[in-house]
Every structure is written in C-alpha cells, then in structure tokens.
VMD Tcl script that draws the C-alpha trace (Angstrom):
set ca {
  {-95.97 58.68 -0.78}
  {-96.63 61.99 -2.66}
  {-100.26 62.46 -3.48}
  {-101.50 60.62 -6.60}
  {-98.10 59.28 -7.56}
  {-97.32 55.62 -7.72}
  {-93.75 54.09 -7.68}
  {-93.40 54.08 -11.44}
  {-94.09 57.74 -11.62}
  {-91.66 58.47 -8.93}
  {-89.15 56.28 -10.73}
  {-89.61 58.27 -13.97}
  {-89.22 61.46 -12.21}
  {-86.15 60.25 -10.66}
  {-84.76 59.22 -14.10}
  {-85.23 62.66 -15.45}
  {-83.88 64.29 -12.41}
  {-80.60 62.28 -12.44}
  {-80.05 62.91 -16.26}
  {-80.43 66.70 -15.77}
  {-78.08 66.28 -12.79}
  {-75.61 64.41 -15.12}
  {-76.06 66.89 -17.83}
  {-75.46 69.88 -15.54}
  {-72.31 68.23 -14.16}
  {-70.84 68.06 -17.80}
  {-71.74 71.56 -18.55}
  {-70.09 72.79 -15.51}
  {-66.92 71.02 -16.35}
  {-67.06 72.11 -19.96}
  {-67.61 75.97 -18.89}
  {-64.98 75.66 -16.40}
  {-62.32 74.16 -18.82}
  {-63.35 76.88 -21.56}
  {-62.12 80.48 -22.10}
  {-63.94 83.25 -20.63}
  {-64.98 81.63 -17.25}
  {-68.28 82.90 -16.14}
  {-68.32 82.62 -12.33}
  {-71.87 83.70 -11.96}
  {-73.25 81.01 -14.36}
  {-71.13 78.38 -12.83}
  {-72.36 79.34 -9.39}
  {-76.12 79.36 -10.57}
  {-75.34 75.83 -12.25}
  {-73.91 74.35 -9.16}
  {-76.87 75.69 -6.99}
  {-79.34 74.07 -9.58}
  {-77.33 70.80 -9.33}
  {-77.51 70.92 -5.47}
  {-81.17 71.48 -5.50}
  {-81.67 68.39 -8.06}
  {-79.53 66.38 -5.75}
  {-81.96 67.14 -2.84}
  {-84.92 66.48 -5.02}
  {-83.52 63.10 -6.02}
  {-82.77 62.26 -2.49}
  {-86.42 63.12 -1.57}
  {-87.97 60.99 -4.15}
  {-85.75 58.08 -3.29}
  {-86.93 58.23 0.20}
  {-90.50 57.70 -1.00}
  {-89.51 54.41 -2.85}
  {-87.89 53.02 0.29}
  {-90.48 50.97 2.12}
  {-91.13 51.75 5.84}
  {-89.82 48.96 7.90}
  {-91.74 48.60 11.30}
  {-89.16 48.15 14.26}
}
mol new
graphics top color blue
foreach p $ca { graphics top sphere $p radius 0.5 }
foreach p [lrange $ca 0 end-1] q [lrange $ca 1 end] { graphics top cylinder $p $q radius 0.2 }
display resetview
C-alpha cells in the first residue's frame, strides 16, 4: 500500500481521478465537435486522460487484496 494511506484515502483519490477523467472526456468531445479544432490542445487532453487512466489503474491495484496461492 502507498505509504501513510488507508483504503478510504485511496478511494477518495480514485473518485477524484475518475471525475477528472470523465470531465476530460466530455471536454475533448466538445472541442472536437466545435469550430476551430485545436489539434494540439486535443492531443494534450488525450495524453492527460491516458495518464489519469494509468493512475486510476495503479490505485485500484492497491485496493485489491493479495491472495496467497
């Protein structure tokens, strides 16, 4: 588990990251649909969205208990 973090703190961080990920998804769709397409801005938002997805997956892995085989 990450140092000095309990599952409630990790769950809170996960909720924040998921919200930001969803918001970015909506923003990307809005920018792509609107006039004056800014490819660089879209590329940056998509890169941030991928980073958030990786962070979410990493934190989720901390919440899954280890199972001894």
